[in-house]
C-alpha positions as CSV (number, residue, x, y, z in Angstrom):
1,X,24.9,-11.4,-5.2
2,X,27.5,-13.8,-6.8
3,X,26.8,-17.5,-7.5
4,X,29.0,-18.5,-4.6
5,X,27.2,-16.2,-2.2
6,X,23.9,-17.9,-3.2
7,X,25.1,-21.0,-1.5
8,X,27.3,-19.5,1.3
9,X,25.6,-16.4,2.6
10,X,22.4,-16.6,4.7
11,X,20.4,-14.4,2.3
12,X,21.6,-16.4,-0.6
13,X,20.7,-19.7,1.0
14,X,17.2,-18.4,1.9
15,X,16.8,-17.3,-1.8
16,X,17.8,-20.7,-3.1
17,X,15.5,-22.4,-0.5
18,X,12.7,-20.3,-1.8
19,X,13.3,-21.1,-5.5
20,X,13.7,-24.8,-4.9
21,X,10.7,-24.8,-2.6
22,X,8.5,-23.2,-5.3
23,X,9.8,-25.7,-7.8
24,X,8.9,-28.6,-5.4
25,X,5.5,-27.0,-4.7
26,X,4.7,-27.0,-8.4
27,X,5.8,-30.7,-8.6
28,X,3.5,-31.6,-5.7
29,X,0.6,-30.2,-7.7
30,X,1.4,-32.4,-10.7
31,X,2.0,-35.4,-8.5
32,X,-1.2,-35.2,-6.6
33,X,-3.1,-34.7,-9.8
34,X,-1.7,-37.9,-11.3
35,X,-2.2,-39.9,-8.1
36,X,-5.8,-38.6,-7.9
37,X,-6.5,-40.9,-10.9
38,X,-6.8,-43.8,-8.5
39,X,-10.2,-42.5,-7.6
40,X,-11.4,-43.2,-11.2
41,X,-12.2,-46.7,-9.9
42,X,-11.3,-48.2,-13.2
43,X,-8.9,-50.8,-11.9
44,X,-6.0,-48.4,-12.1
45,X,-6.1,-48.0,-15.9
46,X,-6.1,-44.1,-15.9
47,X,-3.4,-44.0,-13.2
48,X,-1.1,-46.6,-14.8
49,X,-1.5,-44.9,-18.2
50,X,-0.6,-41.5,-16.6
51,X,2.3,-43.0,-14.7
52,X,3.6,-44.7,-17.8
53,X,3.4,-41.5,-19.8
54,X,5.3,-39.6,-17.1
55,X,7.9,-42.3,-16.8
56,X,8.6,-42.8,-20.6
57,X,8.7,-39.2,-21.9
58,X,12.3,-38.0,-22.4
59,X,11.5,-34.5,-21.3
60,X,9.9,-35.8,-18.1
61,X,12.9,-38.0,-17.4
62,X,15.2,-35.0,-17.8
63,X,13.0,-33.0,-15.5
64,X,13.1,-35.9,-13.0
65,X,16.9,-35.3,-12.8
66,X,16.3,-31.6,-12.1
67,X,13.7,-32.6,-9.5
68,X,16.2,-34.8,-7.6
69,X,18.8,-32.0,-7.7
70,X,16.1,-29.6,-6.4
71,X,15.3,-32.0,-3.6
72,X,19.0,-32.4,-2.6
73,X,19.7,-28.6,-2.7
74,X,16.5,-27.9,-0.7
75,X,17.4,-30.5,1.9
76,X,21.0,-29.4,2.3
77,X,20.2,-25.7,2.4
78,X,17.3,-26.4,4.9
79,X,19.6,-28.2,7.3
80,X,22.3,-25.6,6.9
81,X,19.9,-22.8,7.8
82,X,18.4,-24.7,10.6
83,X,21.9,-25.3,12.1
84,X,22.7,-21.6,11.7
85,X,19.5,-20.5,13.4
86,X,20.0,-22.9,16.3
87,X,23.6,-21.9,16.9
88,X,23.3,-18.1,16.2
89,X,21.9,-17.4,19.6
90,X,23.1,-19.6,22.4
91,X,20.9,-17.9,25.0
92,X,17.1,-17.9,24.5
93,X,14.9,-14.8,24.7
94,X,14.0,-13.6,28.2
95,X,10.3,-13.8,27.3
96,X,8.9,-16.7,25.3
97,X,6.2,-15.3,23.1
98,X,5.2,-18.7,21.8
99,X,2.7,-18.5,19.0
100,X,2.3,-14.7,19.4
101,X,5.7,-14.3,17.9
102,X,5.5,-17.0,15.3
103,X,3.6,-20.3,14.8
104,X,5.2,-23.4,16.2
105,X,5.6,-25.0,12.8
106,X,7.6,-22.0,11.5
107,X,10.0,-22.5,14.4
108,X,10.1,-26.3,13.7
109,X,11.0,-26.4,10.0
110,X,14.1,-28.4,10.8
111,X,12.2,-31.1,12.6
112,X,9.4,-31.1,10.0
113,X,12.0,-31.3,7.2
114,X,13.7,-34.3,8.8
115,X,10.4,-36.1,9.1
116,X,9.7,-35.4,5.4
117,X,13.2,-36.6,4.5
118,X,12.5,-39.9,6.2
119,X,9.0,-40.0,4.5
120,X,10.6,-39.3,1.1
121,X,13.1,-42.2,1.6
122,X,10.3,-44.6,2.4
123,X,8.2,-43.4,-0.5
124,X,11.2,-43.8,-3.0
125,X,11.8,-47.3,-1.6
126,X,8.2,-48.3,-2.1
127,X,7.5,-46.8,-5.5
128,X,10.3,-45.0,-7.3
129,X,12.9,-47.8,-7.0
130,X,10.6,-50.6,-8.3
131,X,9.4,-48.3,-11.1
132,X,12.9,-47.3,-12.3
133,X,15.1,-50.2,-11.2
134,X,12.7,-53.1,-10.8
135,X,14.5,-56.5,-11.2
136,X,17.9,-55.0,-10.6
137,X,20.0,-55.8,-7.5
138,X,17.2,-57.6,-5.8
139,X,14.7,-54.8,-6.2
140,X,11.2,-56.2,-6.7
141,X,10.0,-55.7,-10.3
142,X,6.6,-54.3,-11.0
143,X,3.9,-56.5,-12.5
144,X,2.9,-55.9,-16.1
145,X,-0.8,-55.3,-17.0
146,X,-2.6,-54.8,-20.3
147,X,-5.7,-52.7,-21.0
148,X,-8.1,-52.7,-23.9
149,X,-9.9,-49.7,-25.4
150,X,-8.7,-46.2,-25.9
151,X,-5.7,-46.7,-23.5
152,X,-4.8,-50.1,-24.8
153,X,-1.2,-50.8,-24.0
154,X,1.2,-52.8,-21.8
155,X,1.9,-50.9,-18.6
156,X,3.9,-51.4,-15.4
157,X,1.2,-52.0,-12.8
158,X,2.1,-49.3,-10.3
159,X,-1.5,-49.3,-9.1
160,X,-1.1,-52.9,-7.9
161,X,2.0,-51.9,-6.1
162,X,0.1,-49.2,-4.3
163,X,-2.6,-51.6,-3.2
164,X,0.0,-54.1,-1.9
165,X,2.0,-51.5,0.0
166,X,-1.0,-49.9,1.6
167,X,-2.3,-53.1,3.0
168,X,0.1,-52.7,6.0
169,X,-1.6,-50.6,8.7
170,X,1.8,-49.3,10.0
171,X,2.8,-48.1,6.5
172,X,-0.6,-46.3,6.1
173,X,-0.1,-44.6,9.5
174,X,3.5,-43.6,8.6
175,X,2.3,-42.1,5.3
176,X,-0.5,-40.2,7.0
177,X,2.0,-38.8,9.6
178,X,4.3,-37.8,6.7
179,X,1.4,-36.0,5.0
180,X,0.6,-34.1,8.2
181,X,4.3,-33.1,8.4
182,X,4.0,-32.0,4.8
183,X,0.9,-29.8,5.6
184,X,2.7,-27.9,8.4
185,X,5.9,-27.6,6.3
186,X,3.9,-26.1,3.5
187,X,1.9,-23.8,5.7
188,X,5.1,-21.9,6.5
189,X,7.1,-22.7,3.4
190,X,4.5,-21.5,0.8
191,X,4.2,-18.0,2.2
192,X,7.9,-17.8,3.2
193,X,9.1,-18.7,-0.3
194,X,7.0,-15.9,-2.0
195,X,8.1,-13.4,0.7
196,X,11.7,-14.3,0.2
197,X,11.6,-13.6,-3.6
198,X,10.1,-10.2,-2.9
199,X,6.3,-10.5,-2.6
200,X,5.9,-8.4,0.6
201,X,3.1,-6.0,-0.3
202,X,0.6,-6.0,2.6
203,X,-2.3,-5.9,0.1
204,X,-1.4,-9.4,-1.0
205,X,-0.2,-11.0,2.1
206,X,-3.6,-12.1,3.4
207,X,-4.4,-13.6,0.0
208,X,-1.0,-15.3,0.0
209,X,-1.5,-16.7,3.5
210,X,-4.9,-18.0,2.7
211,X,-3.8,-19.5,-0.6
212,X,-0.8,-21.1,1.1
213,X,-2.9,-22.7,3.8
214,X,-5.5,-23.9,1.4
215,X,-2.8,-25.4,-0.8
216,X,-1.0,-27.1,2.2
217,X,-4.2,-28.6,3.6
218,X,-5.7,-29.6,0.3
219,X,-2.7,-31.2,-1.2
220,X,-1.6,-33.0,2.0
221,X,-5.1,-34.2,2.7
222,X,-5.4,-35.6,-0.8
223,X,-2.1,-37.4,-0.4
224,X,-3.1,-38.8,3.0
225,X,-6.4,-40.1,1.7
226,X,-4.7,-42.2,-1.0
227,X,-3.2,-44.8,1.4
228,X,-6.3,-44.7,3.5
229,X,-8.6,-45.3,0.5
230,X,-6.4,-48.2,-0.6
231,X,-6.3,-49.8,2.9
232,X,-10.1,-49.6,3.4
233,X,-10.9,-50.7,-0.2
234,X,-12.6,-47.5,-1.2
235,X,-10.9,-47.7,-4.7
236,X,-10.9,-50.8,-6.9
């Protein structure tokens, strides 16, 4: 398969989708681990220190560019494949097998992907833009905070930004809906990505399916509980 075919042929596009999907899955694991620091209940000290470390390391900043490229490629390829699948067969099947043929979320990856794109835009607006471009072009700058002790330093108070954002009930609801969409997207995408790159041995498929569902539910539930915890004041 040539480099051009990876982005033009259906098989190539699925392969690129799988690779970028696995890259984003690994990113989500790091992201949820960092965000889980809010439950340390230390006024955001551990979370802000971790966020500052991730935002100031040159290697991490370079990887951030790769992450954005991965997001863009994954989104473009996803919409391209969804369009191809929707137009390939103008007439539906005579018998609708429903979930017996495939789960509804595996047939709705285009819709789930669109919801996640909207969620991503909202998330970037709330946190990434203030963190990276605060004070520029009217974008609200993050507050500064100073901690004593082992983590003594001046940090951008991203924790305070989270508390402020998640005081709006509609925002919390939209984030939870986005996390539910993420869970269903991952339930299909996790297994599909590994199968696309060649892991199709029936001995491992049950384990892969279980791992994928556990990952999808666990990571998405953790993300959803963050705005909920902020809104109800379960973290301080």
